[in-house]
Every structure is written in structure tokens, then in C-alpha cells.
C-alpha positions in Angstrom: 0.0 0.0 0.0 2.8 2.4 0.8 4.2 2.0 -2.7 0.8 2.7 -4.3 0.3 5.9 -2.2 3.7 7.1 -3.2 3.0 6.5 -6.9 -0.3 8.4 -6.7 1.4 11.4 -5.0 4.1 11.3 -7.7 1.6 11.2 -10.4 -0.2 14.2 -8.9 3.1 16.1 -8.7 3.8 15.4 -12.4 0.3 16.5 -13.4 1.0 19.8 -11.6 4.2 20.3 -13.5 2.3 19.8 -16.7 0.0 22.7 -16.0 0.8 26.3 -17.3 1.0 29.2 -14.9 -1.4 32.0 -15.4 -0.9 35.1 -13.2 -4.0 37.1 -12.3 -4.7 40.5 -10.6 -8.1 42.2 -10.1 -6.4 45.6 -10.5 -6.6 47.1 -13.9 -4.0 49.8 -14.4 -1.0 50.7 -16.6 1.5 49.9 -13.8 -0.2 46.5 -13.2 0.5 45.5 -16.8 4.2 45.9 -16.1 3.9 44.1 -12.8 2.2 41.2 -14.5 4.9 41.1 -17.2 7.6 40.9 -14.6 5.9 37.9 -13.0 6.6 36.0 -16.2 10.3 36.2 -15.6 11.1 36.2 -19.3 13.5 38.1 -21.4 12.3 39.4 -24.7 15.3 39.7 -26.9 16.2 41.7 -30.1 13.6 44.0 -31.7 10.4 43.7 -29.6 6.9 43.9 -31.2 4.0 44.8 -29.0 1.0 43.3 -30.8 -2.1 45.4 -30.3 -5.6 45.9 -31.8 -5.8 49.6 -32.9 -9.6 49.7 -33.0 -12.0 51.4 -35.3 -12.2 55.1 -35.3 -13.2 56.6 -31.9 -14.2 53.2 -30.6 -14.8 53.3 -26.8 -13.5 50.0 -25.7 -10.2 49.0 -27.4 -7.0 49.2 -25.3 -5.9 52.8 -25.7 -2.3 53.6 -26.5 -2.1 55.9 -23.4 -3.1 52.9 -21.3 -0.3 50.9 -22.8 2.3 53.6 -22.7 4.0 52.3 -19.5 4.6 48.8 -20.9 5.7 50.4 -24.2 8.3 52.5 -22.4 9.3 49.7 -20.1 10.0 47.2 -22.9 11.3 49.7 -25.5 9.1 47.8 -28.0 7.1 48.9 -31.0 3.4 48.6 -31.5 2.6 46.3 -34.4 -0.7 45.7 -36.3 -2.1 44.6 -39.6 -4.7 45.9 -42.1 -8.2 44.3 -41.9 -10.1 42.4 -44.6 -13.6 43.7 -44.0 -14.6 46.7 -46.0 -17.1 48.3 -43.7 -14.5 49.8 -41.4 -11.6 52.3 -41.9 -8.6 50.0 -41.6 -8.7 47.7 -44.7 -6.2 49.8 -46.7 -2.9 51.3 -45.4 -4.1 54.8 -46.2 -7.3 54.5 -44.3 -5.6 52.6 -41.5 -3.0 55.3 -41.0 -5.7 57.9 -40.8 -7.4 55.8 -38.1 -4.2 55.4 -36.2 -3.8 59.2 -36.0 -7.4 59.6 -34.9 -7.1 57.0 -32.2 -3.8 58.4 -30.8 -1.4 55.7 -32.0 0.9 58.0 -34.1 2.3 59.5 -30.9 4.2 56.2 -30.5 6.3 53.9 -32.7 3.9 51.8 -34.6 4.3 49.6 -37.7 1.7 48.1 -40.0 3.2 44.7 -40.8 1.5 44.6 -44.2 1.9 48.3 -45.0 3.0 47.4 -48.5 -0.3 45.4 -49.0 1.3 43.1 -51.5 4.7 42.0 -50.2 3.5 39.2 -47.9 5.4 36.0 -47.1 4.2 32.6 -46.0 4.9 30.7 -42.7 4.7 27.0 -43.0 2.4 25.3 -40.5 4.0 22.1 -39.5 1.0 20.4 -38.0 -2.4 21.7 -39.1 -6.1 21.1 -39.2 -7.0 23.0 -42.4 -4.4 25.4 -43.7 -0.8 24.6 -44.2 0.4 28.1 -44.9 -0.1 31.4 -42.9 0.2 34.6 -44.9 1.8 37.5 -43.0 3.1 41.0 -43.8 6.7 41.5 -44.8 7.5 43.8 -41.8 7.0 40.9 -39.4 10.6 39.9 -40.3 11.8 43.0 -38.5 10.8 41.6 -35.1 12.5 39.0 -32.9 10.3 38.8 -29.8 6.8 39.7 -29.1 4.5 40.7 -26.2 0.9 40.1 -27.3 -1.4 42.6 -25.6 -5.0 41.5 -25.9 -8.3 42.9 -24.9 -10.4 39.8 -24.0 -13.9 40.4 -25.2 -16.7 38.8 -27.2 -16.7 38.4 -30.9 -19.6 38.0 -33.3 -17.8 35.5 -35.5 -15.2 33.8 -33.3 -17.2 33.8 -30.1 -14.5 35.7 -28.3 -11.2 37.3 -29.0 -8.0 37.0 -26.9 -4.4 35.9 -27.3 -5.2 33.2 -29.8 -7.2 35.5 -32.0 -4.4 38.0 -31.9 -1.9 35.4 -33.0 -4.1 34.3 -35.9 -6.3 37.0 -37.4 -4.3 39.7 -35.7 -1.0 38.8 -37.3 -2.3 37.8 -40.7 -2.2 40.2 -43.7 -5.4 40.9 -45.6 -4.7 37.8 -47.8 -3.9 35.8 -44.7 -7.2 36.8 -43.1 -9.0 35.7 -46.2 -7.2 32.4 -46.1 -8.2 31.8 -42.4 -11.8 32.9 -42.8 -12.3 30.6 -45.8 -10.2 27.8 -44.3 -7.9 27.9 -47.2 -10.4 28.4 -50.1 -9.2 31.9 -51.1 -6.7 34.6 -50.3 -8.8 37.4 -51.9 -10.0 39.6 -49.1 -13.0 40.8 -51.1 -14.0 37.3 -52.3 -13.5 35.5 -48.9 -16.9 36.8 -47.6 -18.6 34.7 -50.2 -16.7 31.6 -49.2 -16.6 31.7 -45.4 -15.9 28.4 -43.7 -18.2 26.7 -41.2 -17.4 27.5 -37.6 -15.4 24.4 -36.8 -13.2 24.9 -39.9 -12.9 28.6 -39.3 -11.9 28.3 -35.6 -9.6 25.4 -36.4 -7.9 27.5 -39.1 -7.3 30.2 -36.5 -5.6 27.7 -34.4 -3.4 26.7 -37.4 -2.4 30.3 -38.0 -1.7 30.9 -34.3 0.6 28.0 -34.1 2.8 29.3 -36.9 3.3 32.7 -35.1 4.2 30.9 -31.9 6.8 28.8 -33.7 8.1 31.8 -35.6 8.9 33.8 -32.4 10.2 30.9 -30.4 12.7 30.2 -33.2 13.9 33.8 -33.1 13.5 35.1 -29.6 10.5 34.8 -27.2 6.8 35.5 -26.9 4.6 36.2 -24.0 0.9 37.1 -23.4 -1.1 39.6 -21.4 -4.9 39.7 -21.5 -7.0 42.6 -20.1 -10.5 41.6 -18.9 -12.2 45.0 -18.9 -14.9 46.6 -20.9 -16.0 43.1 -21.8 -18.5 43.7 -24.6 -20.1 40.9 -26.7 -18.7 42.8 -29.7 -15.1 43.0 -30.9 -13.2 46.3 -31.0 -13.7 46.5 -34.7 -17.3 47.4 -33.9 -16.2 50.9 -33.0 -18.9 53.2 -31.8 -21.5 50.5 -32.5 -20.2 48.0 -30.0 -22.8 47.2 -27.3 -22.1 48.4 -23.8 -20.4 45.9 -21.6 -22.7 44.0 -19.2 -19.9 42.3 -17.2 -17.8 44.1 -14.6 -14.1 44.6 -15.2 -12.4 41.4 -13.9 -8.7 42.1 -14.1 -5.4 41.4 -16.0 -3.8 38.0 -16.7 -0.3 37.1 -17.9 1.2 33.8 -19.1 3.7 32.2 -21.5 0.9 29.9 -22.7 -1.7 31.4 -25.1 -4.1 28.5 -24.7 -4.0 28.6 -20.9 -4.5 32.3 -20.7 -7.5 32.3 -23.0 -9.0 29.4 -21.1 -8.5 31.1 -17.8 -10.2 34.3 -19.1 -13.2 32.3 -20.4 -13.5 30.5 -17.0 -13.4 33.7 -15.1 -16.3 35.1 -17.1 -18.2 31.9 -16.6 -17.6 32.2 -12.8 -19.2 35.7 -12.8 -22.6 33.9 -13.0 -24.5 37.0 -13.9 -27.1 37.8 -16.6 -24.4 39.7 -18.5 -21.9 36.8 -18.4 -24.6 34.3 -19.3 -25.4 36.3 -22.4 -21.7 36.5 -23.3 -21.2 32.8 -22.8 -24.3 32.0 -24.9 -22.9 33.9 -27.8 -19.5 32.2 -27.5 -21.1 28.8 -27.3 -23.4 29.4 -30.3 -20.3 30.3 -32.3 -18.3 27.3 -30.9 -15.7 29.8 -29.6 -14.0 27.2 -27.4 -13.0 25.2 -30.4 -10.2 27.7 -31.1 -8.7 26.8 -27.7 -9.2 23.1 -28.1 -7.8 23.0 -31.6 -4.8 25.0 -30.5 -4.1 22.6 -27.6 -4.3 19.7 -30.1 -1.5 21.4 -32.1 0.7 21.5 -29.0 1.1 25.3 -28.5 -0.3 25.2 -25.0 -2.6 23.4 -22.6 -6.0 24.1 -21.2 -4.8 23.0 -17.7 -3.5 25.9 -15.8 -2.5 27.1 -12.3 -4.2 30.4 -11.6 -1.9 32.4 -9.4 -3.6 35.4 -7.7 -0.8 38.0 -7.3 -3.1 40.2 -5.2 -3.0 37.5 -2.5 0.8 37.4 -2.7 0.9 41.2 -2.3 -1.8 41.6 0.2 0.5 43.7 2.4 0.8 46.4 -0.2 -1.3 49.4 0.8 -1.3 51.4 -2.3 -2.8 49.0 -4.8 -5.5 50.8 -6.8 -9.0 49.3 -6.4 -10.0 47.3 -9.4 -11.5 49.4 -12.0 -14.4 47.2 -11.5 -16.5 48.5 -14.0 -17.4 51.9 -12.7 -19.6 53.2 -15.4 -21.1 50.0 -15.9 -22.6 49.5 -19.3 -22.9 52.9 -20.7 -26.2 53.9 -22.0 -27.1 51.6 -24.6 -28.3 53.8 -27.2 -26.1 52.5 -29.8 -25.4 49.4 -28.1 -27.8 47.2 -29.3 -28.3 47.8 -32.8 -25.3 49.1 -34.3 -26.8 50.0 -37.6 -24.5 47.9 -39.5 -21.8 49.9 -40.6 -22.0 47.0 -42.7 -22.6 48.7 -45.7 -20.5 47.3 -48.3 -21.9 44.0 -49.2 -19.1 42.6 -47.3 -19.7 40.9 -44.0 -19.3 43.3 -41.4 -16.1 44.3 -39.8 -14.3 41.9 -37.9 -11.7 43.6 -36.0 -8.7 42.7 -37.6 -9.8 39.5 -38.1 -12.3 40.8 -40.4 -15.0 38.5 -40.7 -18.0 38.6 -42.7 -21.2 39.0 -41.1 -21.0 37.0 -38.0 -21.8 33.7 -39.1 -24.6 33.6 -36.9 -24.9 36.6 -35.3 -28.5 36.9 -34.7 -28.8 38.7 -31.5 -25.8 40.7 -32.3 -25.8 43.6 -34.4 -24.1 42.1 -37.3 -22.7 45.4 -37.6 -19.3 45.7 -37.8 -19.8 42.8 -35.9 -17.3 41.3 -37.5 -15.5 38.9 -36.3 -12.1 38.1 -35.8 -10.5 41.2 -34.7 -7.2 41.0 -33.3 -7.8 41.1 -29.7 -5.3 43.5 -28.8 -7.4 46.3 -28.4 -8.9 46.9 -25.1 -10.3 49.9 -23.6 -9.7 48.5 -20.4 -9.6 51.5 -18.3 -13.1 52.6 -18.6 -12.1 54.7 -15.9 -8.8 53.5 -15.1 -7.4 54.0 -11.9 -4.2 55.5 -13.1 -5.4 56.4 -16.5 -2.7 55.3 -18.7 -1.8 58.6 -20.2 -0.5 59.6 -16.9 2.6 57.5 -17.3 2.1 55.7 -14.1 5.3 54.8 -12.5 7.1 53.2 -15.3 9.6 51.0 -13.7 13.1 51.8 -14.5 14.0 53.2 -17.8 15.1 50.2 -19.3 13.1 48.5 -21.7 14.2 45.9 -24.0 14.1 43.4 -21.3 13.3 42.9 -17.8 16.2 41.6 -15.9 18.7 40.1 -18.3 19.8 37.4 -15.9 16.4 35.9 -15.4 16.0 32.5 -16.9 14.4 32.6 -20.4 11.2 30.8 -21.4 13.3 28.1 -23.2 15.4 27.4 -20.0 12.2 27.0 -18.0 10.8 24.7 -20.6 14.0 22.6 -20.5 13.8 22.3 -16.7 10.1 21.4 -16.9 10.9 18.7 -19.6 13.7 17.2 -17.5 11.5 17.2 -14.3 8.7 15.5 -16.1 11.0 12.9 -17.8 12.7 12.1 -14.5 9.3 11.8 -12.8 8.0 9.5 -15.5 11.1 7.2 -15.2 10.7 7.0 -11.4 7.0 6.0 -11.9 8.0 3.3 -14.3 10.8 2.0 -12.0 8.4 2.0 -9.0 5.7 0.1 -11.0 8.3 -2.5 -12.0 9.4 -2.9 -8.3 5.8 -3.3 -7.2 5.2 -6.0 -9.9 8.5 -7.8 -8.9 7.5 -7.7 -5.2 4.1 -9.1 -6.0 5.6 -11.9 -8.1 8.1 -12.7 -5.3 5.3 -13.0 -2.8 3.3 -15.2 -5.1 6.3 -17.4 -5.8 7.2 -17.6 -2.1 3.6 -18.7 -1.4 3.7 -21.4 -4.0 7.0 -22.8 -2.6 5.6 -23.0 0.9 2.5 -24.8 -0.4 4.8 -27.3 -2.2 6.8 -27.9 0.9 3.7 -28.5 3.0 2.5 -30.9 0.4 5.6 -32.9 0.5 5.6 -32.9 4.3 2.1 -34.2 4.4 3.0 -37.0 2.0 6.0 -38.0 4.1 
């Protein structure tokens, strides 16, 4: 029995090692983004890209550049984004997108449109895939070695929800790449794709395919990490602009991880745990659009796991006295005049906007204003601070000046992965050895018993 108990304990230990760490704080502020990044203990090397969702013009909920200014200064990175494929917004051409960038305040910072040229794209081969074997990205992606994906986790009328995985897929794809994903490989024509959109399973699986290629790309050059902001959680993506329905869920917090699958799963679970009318409505939309399939399909490709350890950093820092109270939703859903029926900007016969992910009219959007509703917008936008404690613009205590990397002597993600691999391997070997010993011991007892029986038999005969 002692051996069996030991084996069970060891198996539980190994299972814990196989889970990904996801750090969580209820406080939504510019400084907290830096604090959460530091928790990851990772060094982003070379030229650092900060993947964001720039939002449609004057949209109320995308993550504002002023809110992201502190992490921008801290890392020394450059904001990166791509043109969209939907025609109902103002970001599907470089000219229109650059005008939108200026209106939304992004031109006060270093920002690069990866497919600015609009035609000089290149393909990333997807080693293991469900539907598409190539991901089409803008040429300027080659200029970046590491990446911090900054995502506004919210609903989406085509993908169900948008977070780190949507940023990695639709968010990094050029216009042709977005068309390729939305049609599950049928076409790369961003105007034609809306007439050939794939079914939800193929569409979300194609997003997983594309996401895996970006993860592989940055891991081969430098590093990649993820921060999701759970605030201003509307059912609409940031490509909905002014027409996005007002959030009906309180601001929950900020999450950080080195695993894009785990961080999106954790965000989804936190919304489920809200157990309010607003969260139920949000979940219903996601489930109707089979949103979780993006997470499941990504896990199947090996870029992350849905099993995670949620580490509440607020508990660790409970002694701090100056932590800003969670934004918690202050202005709770703003009026909802334009919330619920965003007259579809839709215009153009094209399916409505889809954040950067562009996506034709939400495959099933019913209750949702199919407006811009579009779909797969890169989740990097996030208005987070509806009323942000330390409103980003204020440059809240940006730690140190240094940017390019938090502590250079901290172990890199690859080192941590190696240690984890070795620990799991050693643990597995120990389990096998122990099982063998148990089997041998049982056999010995059985053999010993049979010998005693034989001796007794002979004695009786004598």
C-alpha cells in the first residue's frame, strides 16, 4: 500500500508540473501590466513587437495607446498591427488605417503596420495543421525578434470571443492571410472571402493553425509572452467601433502567461464564474459560435494546454497598501443607445467588420448587431480602463527606464521549458521503476507462497 500511495502522490506532482502558470490580478491599471509582465520572468530579446488591436475610429473599448504607454516605455518595444479584410471599417487599406491610427492616438508612438505594402507578404509553413498549411503575413514581421501580445479579451460575433489566440491568428495575418483563415484555405482574396466563409469548426480550427505558426516563428527567433486585459467586456469586438454594445460584465482584471491556450481558457473560465445575466449572455454567444474550439484546436496542435494554475498575485501582495482598487466596472454599461443595434456599418456588401480579423457578417450573429460585428478582430485592443485608476496617459510609475528586457539574468522561457521537460522525464522514469518494483515484489510474494505450499504438500505426503 505504501508503494501505491507514493505512486499516486508522484503522479499528482507530475500533473501539476504539466499545467501552465497564469498570473491574475483584479487591479486594472497601466502599472499593473508591467507588474504582471515581470511575473513571467522572461527576457524578450532583439527587436520587440507589442501586438495590439488599434480599434476602429473613436471606438470606446479598445485598449488605448495611453493605457499601454507604460509597458511600451518599459520594454522599449514597437506597437505592431495589420490591415483588416472587412470593408465596412476604416482599416482595410494602409491609407485608411494610418488615418485611423492618428485619430485613435497611435501615431504618438512607434507603430508599424506589418502589411503596410499590402502586397509583399510571405508565408509561414504550418508544421501540424487542421485545415491550412500556410499562414500569410506581412513582410514587416521579419523585423521583429520577440513579441508581447497585448490583448483585450472580449466577445466576438464570428469567433465567439477574442483573446491571445485570435491576436496570434487573425491579428498577425495580412489581408490575404485573413481571407485564407476565414475561408479555411479556399481563397486569399480579401474581397472574395466573404462569399466563401468556412463553417465555424473549420474557421476556428484555421485560427488555431495560423496561431501555431506565429508561436513557432517567435520561439525560433526570440521569445513570446501574453497579457490579456479583462475589462470593458462587450459581446462585440473592438472592430465594432462606436456601434459596440455596452459591456454588461464588470471589469475582472489582468492576466499574464507564457501559454496562449491557458491564458484564454482562464479568461473564459473567469467570465463563466461571474454567473450574472451579462456573463450568461456573453457565454451564450460564444457557445453558439463554438468559440472554445479555437482553444481546443490550439491545444491539439501543441502550442499550449487548457490545464493551468491560476496564481492570484493580489494574495501574494496583500501587504501592499497602495494598490488601486479594481476598476471594477465603474460606469457599468454605458447607455445603450447605440449598443444594441449598431446600424450595421456593414454597408458594403461585405460581411461586417471583424476587427482585424475581419469577418463577414458574424456567421450567426442573430442577437448581435451584425454590424461591424465582425469577427475576428485582433484582440489586442482593449479599452480597459473605462475609468482607469491611473489612466494610462499619466505615465504611471514606469519602472526603471530600461526596456528591451526585464532583468537580463532571469531564466528565459526556453530554460524554464527545459527544466520542466527534465523534471517530467525524471518523474516518469521514477514512476516506471516503481511500478516494476511493485510488480516484482508481488511476483516474489506469489512465488514464495507457492513454494511454501509445495513444501507443506511434501511434508504431508511423508
